[in-house]
C-alpha positions in Angstrom: -16.8 -26.2 -6.1 -17.5 -27.6 -9.5 -17.6 -24.5 -11.6 -15.3 -21.5 -12.3 -15.6 -19.3 -9.3 -16.9 -15.7 -9.4 -14.6 -13.5 -7.4 -15.3 -9.9 -6.1 -12.3 -8.0 -5.0 -13.2 -4.9 -3.0 -10.8 -2.0 -3.6 -10.7 1.8 -3.0 -9.3 4.9 -4.5 -7.6 6.1 -1.3 -3.9 6.5 -2.0 -3.7 3.9 -4.8 -2.2 1.1 -2.7 -5.5 -0.8 -2.3 -6.1 -0.8 -6.1 -2.5 -2.1 -6.6 -3.1 -5.0 -4.2 -6.4 -5.8 -5.9 -4.7 -5.8 -9.3 -2.0 -8.2 -8.1 -4.6 -10.6 -6.8 -6.7 -10.3 -10.0 -3.5 -11.1 -12.0 -2.9 -14.2 -10.0 -6.5 -15.4 -10.5 -6.3 -14.8 -14.2 -3.0 -16.6 -14.5 -5.0 -19.7 -13.5 -7.6 -19.1 -16.2 -10.1 -17.9 -13.6 -11.6 -14.9 -15.5 -14.8 -14.1 -13.6 -13.0 -11.6 -11.4 -14.5 -8.2 -10.6 -12.5 -5.5 -9.0 -14.8 -2.9 -7.5 -14.5 0.3 -5.5 -17.5 -0.8 -3.5 -17.7 2.3 -1.2 -17.4 4.6 -4.3 -20.2 2.7 -6.0 -22.7 2.7 -3.2 -21.9 6.2 -1.7 -20.3 8.3 -4.4 -20.9 11.6 -2.6 -19.7 10.4 0.8 -16.8 8.6 -0.9 -15.7 11.9 -2.6 -16.1 13.9 0.6 -14.1 11.4 2.7 -11.3 11.2 0.0 -11.1 15.0 -0.1 -10.9 15.1 3.7 -8.1 12.4 3.7 -6.1 14.2 1.1 -6.5 17.8 2.4 -6.1 16.8 6.1 -2.9 14.9 5.2 -1.5 18.0 3.6 -2.8 20.8 5.8 -3.9 19.2 9.1 -2.3 15.7 9.4 -2.8 15.5 13.2 -6.6 15.7 12.8 -6.6 12.5 10.7 -4.1 11.0 13.2 -6.4 11.7 16.2 -9.4 10.2 14.4 -7.3 7.1 13.4 -6.0 6.5 16.9 -9.4 7.1 18.5 -10.9 4.3 16.3 -8.0 1.9 16.4 -9.5 -0.3 19.0 -13.0 -0.1 17.5 -14.9 -3.4 17.4 -17.5 -4.1 14.6 -20.2 -4.6 17.3 -19.7 -1.1 18.6 -22.4 1.4 17.4 -19.8 3.4 15.3 -18.4 0.2 13.9 -21.8 -1.1 12.9 -22.6 2.2 11.3 -19.4 2.2 9.2 -19.7 -1.4 8.1 -23.5 -0.9 7.3 -23.2 2.2 5.1 -24.9 1.4 1.8 -26.0 -2.0 2.9 -29.0 -2.2 0.6 -27.0 -1.1 -2.4 -24.3 -3.6 -1.6 -26.9 -6.3 -1.4 -28.1 -5.4 -4.9 -24.6 -5.5 -6.3 -24.0 -8.9 -4.6 -27.3 -10.3 -6.0 -26.2 -9.1 -9.5 -22.6 -10.5 -9.4 -23.4 -13.5 -7.2 -19.7 -13.9 -6.1 -18.5 -17.2 -4.7 -15.8 -15.3 -2.8 -15.4 -11.7 -1.6 -11.9 -10.4 -1.0 -11.4 -7.0 0.8 -8.3 -5.0 0.2 -9.9 -2.0 1.9 -11.7 -2.0 5.3 -15.2 -1.2 4.1 -16.9 -4.3 5.3 -20.5 -3.9 4.3 -20.3 -7.2 2.4 -19.1 -8.9 5.6 -22.2 -7.6 7.4 -24.3 -9.5 4.8 -22.4 -12.8 5.4 -23.7 -13.6 8.9 -24.9 -17.1 9.8 -23.5 -20.6 9.1 -23.4 -21.3 5.3 -25.0 -18.0 4.5 -23.8 -15.5 1.9 -20.3 -15.7 0.2 -17.2 -16.4 2.2 -15.3 -13.1 2.9 -11.5 -12.7 3.0 -9.5 -9.7 4.0 -6.0 -8.7 2.9 -4.6 -6.2 5.4 -2.5 -3.7 3.4 -0.5 -2.2 6.3 2.3 -3.2 8.6 0.2 -2.2 11.6 -3.3 -3.3 12.7 -6.4 -1.1 13.0 -9.8 -2.3 14.3 -11.6 -1.4 11.1 -10.0 -4.4 9.4 -11.6 -6.9 11.9 -15.0 -8.4 11.4 -16.4 -11.6 13.0 -17.7 -13.0 9.7 -14.3 -12.9 7.9 -13.3 -16.4 6.9 -9.5 -15.6 6.6 -7.2 -12.7 7.1 -4.0 -12.3 5.1 -1.4 -10.2 6.8 2.1 -8.9 6.2 4.1 -10.3 9.2 4.1 -12.6 12.2 3.9 -9.7 14.7 0.6 -8.6 13.2 -0.7 -12.1 13.9 0.1 -11.5 17.6 -1.9 -8.3 17.6 -4.9 -10.1 15.9 -4.8 -12.9 18.5 -4.9 -10.3 21.2 -8.0 -8.8 19.4 -9.7 -12.2 19.7 -9.2 -13.5 16.2 -8.6 -17.3 16.1 -5.3 -18.5 14.8 -6.9 -20.7 12.0 -8.4 -17.5 10.5 -5.0 -15.8 10.0 -2.4 -16.4 7.3 0.9 -14.6 7.1 1.0 -14.3 3.3 2.8 -10.9 2.9 1.1 -8.0 1.1 0.5 -8.8 -2.6 2.4 -6.8 -5.3 2.1 -6.9 -9.0 4.1 -9.3 -11.2 6.3 -6.5 -12.4 8.0 -6.3 -9.0 8.8 -9.9 -8.9 10.9 -10.4 -12.0 14.6 -9.5 -12.3 15.4 -6.7 -14.8 18.5 -6.0 -16.8 20.2 -2.9 -15.3 22.1 -1.5 -18.3 19.2 -2.0 -20.6 17.0 0.1 -18.3 19.7 2.7 -17.9 19.6 3.2 -21.7 15.8 3.0 -21.9 15.4 5.8 -19.4 18.3 7.9 -20.5 20.0 7.9 -17.2 23.7 8.2 -16.4 25.8 5.0 -15.8 27.7 4.5 -12.5 25.5 6.9 -10.6 23.5 6.4 -7.4 19.9 7.6 -7.8 17.6 8.5 -4.9 14.0 8.2 -6.0 11.9 10.9 -4.3 8.1 10.4 -4.3 7.5 14.1 -4.5 3.8 13.8 -5.2 3.4 12.5 -1.7 4.7 15.7 -0.2 2.7 18.1 -2.4 3.9 21.5 -1.4 6.5 22.8 -3.9 8.5 24.9 -1.5 9.2 21.9 0.7 10.3 19.8 -2.2 12.6 22.6 -3.6 14.3 22.9 -0.2 14.8 19.2 0.0 16.3 18.9 -3.5 18.7 21.8 -2.9 20.0 20.2 0.3 20.5 16.8 -1.3 22.3 18.2 -4.3 24.5 20.5 -2.1 25.5 17.9 0.5 25.7 14.6 -1.4 26.9 13.3 -4.7 23.6 11.6 -5.3 21.4 12.1 -8.4 17.6 12.4 -8.0 14.6 10.8 -9.7 11.6 12.9 -8.7 8.2 11.4 -9.2 5.3 13.9 -9.2 2.6 11.5 -10.0 -0.5 13.3 -11.2 0.5 16.6 -9.6 1.1 18.5 -12.9 1.5 21.8 -11.1 4.4 20.4 -9.1 5.9 18.7 -12.1 5.8 21.9 -14.2 7.3 24.0 -11.3 10.2 21.5 -10.8 10.9 21.2 -14.6 11.3 25.0 -14.8 14.0 24.7 -12.0 15.7 21.4 -12.9 14.8 20.6 -16.5 18.4 21.3 -17.6 20.1 19.6 -14.7 22.1 16.4 -15.3 21.6 15.4 -11.7 17.8 15.7 -11.5 15.1 13.9 -13.6 11.6 15.1 -13.0 8.8 12.7 -14.0 5.0 12.7 -13.9 2.9 9.6 -13.7 4.6 6.5 -15.1 3.7 2.9 -15.6 7.5 2.0 -15.3 7.8 2.7 -11.6 9.1 -0.8 -11.0 11.9 -0.2 -13.5 12.9 3.2 -12.0 12.8 1.7 -8.5 15.1 -1.2 -9.6 17.6 1.5 -10.9 17.5 3.4 -7.6 19.8 3.1 -4.6 17.2 4.5 -2.2 13.5 5.4 -2.1 12.5 8.5 -0.2 8.8 8.3 0.4 5.8 8.2 2.8 5.0 5.0 4.6 2.2 3.5 2.6 2.2 -0.3 3.2 2.1 -1.2 -0.5 4.9 1.1 -1.6 7.1 -0.3 1.2 6.3 -3.8 0.1 7.2 -3.0 -3.5 10.5 -1.7 -2.3 11.1 -4.8 -0.2 10.4 -7.0 -3.2 13.2 -5.1 -5.1 15.5 -5.0 -2.1 15.4 -1.2 -2.4 16.4 0.6 0.9 13.7 3.0 2.1 13.9 6.3 4.0 10.5 7.3 5.3 10.4 11.1 5.6 8.0 12.8 7.9 5.4 10.0 8.1 1.9 11.2 8.5 -0.1 10.4 11.7 -2.3 7.4 11.3 -1.4 4.2 9.5 1.7 5.7 7.9 3.1 6.5 11.3 2.1 3.0 12.4 3.9 1.4 9.5 7.0 3.5 10.0 7.2 2.8 13.7 6.7 -1.0 13.2 9.3 -1.3 10.5 11.8 1.0 12.0 11.7 -0.9 15.2 12.5 -4.0 13.2 15.4 -2.2 11.5 13.9 -2.7 8.0 13.7 1.0 7.1 15.1 4.3 8.1 12.8 7.1 9.3 13.6 10.8 9.3 11.5 13.4 11.0 13.4 16.5 9.6 16.1 17.5 7.1 19.0 16.9 9.5 17.9 13.4 10.2 17.3 12.8 6.5 20.8 13.8 5.6 22.2 11.5 8.3 20.2 8.6 6.9 21.4 9.2 3.4 25.0 9.3 4.7 24.4 6.0 6.6 23.4 4.3 3.4 26.9 4.9 2.1 28.0 2.3 4.7 28.1 -1.2 3.2 27.5 -2.7 6.7 24.4 -0.5 7.3 23.1 -1.3 3.9 23.6 -5.1 4.2 21.9 -5.1 7.5 18.9 -3.1 6.2 18.5 -5.4 3.2 18.7 -8.5 5.4 15.8 -7.2 7.5 13.8 -6.3 4.4 14.3 -9.8 3.0 13.1 -11.3 6.3 9.8 -9.4 5.9 9.4 -9.9 2.1 7.3 -12.8 1.0 7.5 -14.4 -2.5 4.2 -14.5 -4.4 1.9 -13.2 -1.7 -0.9 -12.8 -4.3 -0.5 -16.5 -5.2 -0.7 -17.4 -1.5 -4.0 -15.5 -1.2 -5.5 -17.1 -4.3 -4.3 -20.6 -3.3 -6.0 -20.3 0.1 -9.2 -18.8 -1.3 -9.5 -21.6 -3.8 -8.7 -24.2 -1.2 -11.4 -22.9 1.1 -13.9 -22.7 -1.7 -13.2 -26.3 -2.6 -13.8 -27.3 1.0 -16.7 -25.0 1.5 -19.3 -27.5 2.7 -16.9 -28.3 5.6 -16.1 -24.8 6.7 -19.5 -22.9 6.7 -18.7 -21.5 10.2 -18.7 -17.7 9.5 -21.2 -17.1 12.2 -21.4 -14.1 14.5 -18.9 -15.6 17.0 -16.6 -16.5 14.0 -15.6 -19.9 15.6 -16.3 -23.3 13.9 -18.6 -25.6 15.9 -16.9 -27.6 18.7 -13.7 -25.5 18.3 -12.4 -23.0 20.9 -10.6 -20.0 19.4 -6.8 -19.8 20.0 -6.0 -16.4 21.3 -3.0 -14.7 22.9 -4.4 -15.7 26.3 -5.1 -19.4 25.4 
């Protein structure tokens, strides 16, 4: 590679996590003066109507019928790209994707969302642009896997075991961690942030990601219980849910123990001031908390990838999970124990990876520089004269 590479990072507007990972990778490229970086919601570009409908289904089903989404997620978890349904999903908008690729002419394509139409177009030795995939969860789903993917970047070693069992060769897997933005990797001055945000000194704050729970009555009941049974203060993030924010401001606007906030760009600062994060189990949010050594309680994880993330991380004692209010209060009380807290933080640090975005960019650039030697992204995904290493090898 003897020119500045053109990089396409494929993102999506589902939940916000994919876009954050794409932004972190883009930052790392630009820090190296690589500026021809395009971040694109590819599915939204080629299928705006279907994208809108599927997003609406995801959001509404997660709020009103979460088990429907969970059933669909689990039914397709073992799906292979050569299955008819897998081929259909990865081929949606194929011709529009081809036009976009012909226009941008990327040297590398990086997926942070499992819409792999670009991968379908990179079949055959030396053909197309090398495709990389950054898995943004702590559990594996079949939609992430495609035979033409040159390299997968994953969060942890146990996911590599799952990929080997799925037939992915070891040389195509790197345990990089999930990329987070630079803001989560730099130490911050505590007292300065306390003053900036007008918070009380010497208080323990629980950050509640209220926008993830949506229904005002549930949030009100949760807040009342925490205020009544603990000495903790609350930072309540409503995101873009203005109705929820307005409702909670009417109730708690004058409280010195509750701060209600809408969307903020200072989430990393507020997380660094908190003693605990109460949230859903999105892979990127969990990684941001790990980067700041912020203990997490996942409350009522949704069926699907969130339940998968919660189960995987709870089994490794890196987070607490609560399925109801009684369990939640128990987990909050356990965080008062220095022994429990130290153990939790140690497990979080074992999973956390420094500069995951840099690891992704380093490997992409290395493979681009060696590209004449690695043009092996053929349908069987194995370099010539090399047998894939699998869990059964």
